[in-house]
Each structure stands twice: as structure tokens, then as C-alpha cells.
C-alpha positions, 0 to 999 in steps of 0.5 A: 499500500501507498500514500499519497502526500500531499505534494503528489509523491508516492510512498510506501505506508509506514507504521512506525511513522505513525507511531513516532508520531502516536509517541511524540504526541503522547510524550510525558502523557500517561499512555502506556507504549501498548496503547500506542502501538495499539493505536498505530495498528488499527490506524495502519488497519483501518488503510488497508480496509480501503483495498487502495493507495490512501491520502496522507489526509487519511491517515492522519485524521484517522490516527487522529480521531483514534489519538481523541479517544485515548488523551486529549492532550496527545490530540491536540498536541497531534492536531496543532501539527497535523493541522498546523496551527500558528496562532492560540485561537489554532488552539481555542479552535481545536479545544472547544471543538473537542470540548464540545464533540466529548461532553455529556449531554445533560438530561432536563 
């Protein structure tokens, strides 16, 4: 399986690249190595199920969504690099969306 980069270049899919990004996002966070490895394997498997070459955007979004379930801080760290945050407004927007999508609904 190949990954089609934003530049149009194609390169072989490497789970190790996902794992490096996840480890970086989870640095100094309470996330076990086994969880990080499992997450990267799950992303790889989900990409392989598409049965075609994938885009770097698909890989990044799948990794981001998986991190959301593991650790909020790691999610925001990964998002900041993946989405190219340029300032605090970008962080505030992403955190706002994270809180909005994970907050429990109140019953009246």
C-alpha cells in the first residue's frame, strides 16, 4: 500500500511513522506503549481495509480520531502539528470542538 502525500509524491505506507507521531504527541502523558502500538496498528488496518492507496490526509485524520479516544492532550498536540496551528486561536478552536464533541449531554 502506498501513501499519496500532499505534494503528490507516493511512498510506501510505514506504520512506524504513525507510531513516531503518536509517541511524540503522547510524550509525558499517561499513555502506555502498548496503547500507542495498538493505535498505530489499528490505523494501519483501517487503511488496508480501504484496499487502495491512501492519502496522507486519510492517515492523519484516522490517527487524530484514534488519539481523541486515548488522550485529549495528545490529540491537541497531534492536531497542532498535523493541522499546522499558527497561534492560540487555532488551539482554542480545536479544544472547543474537542470539548463540544466529548461533553456529556445534560438531561432536563
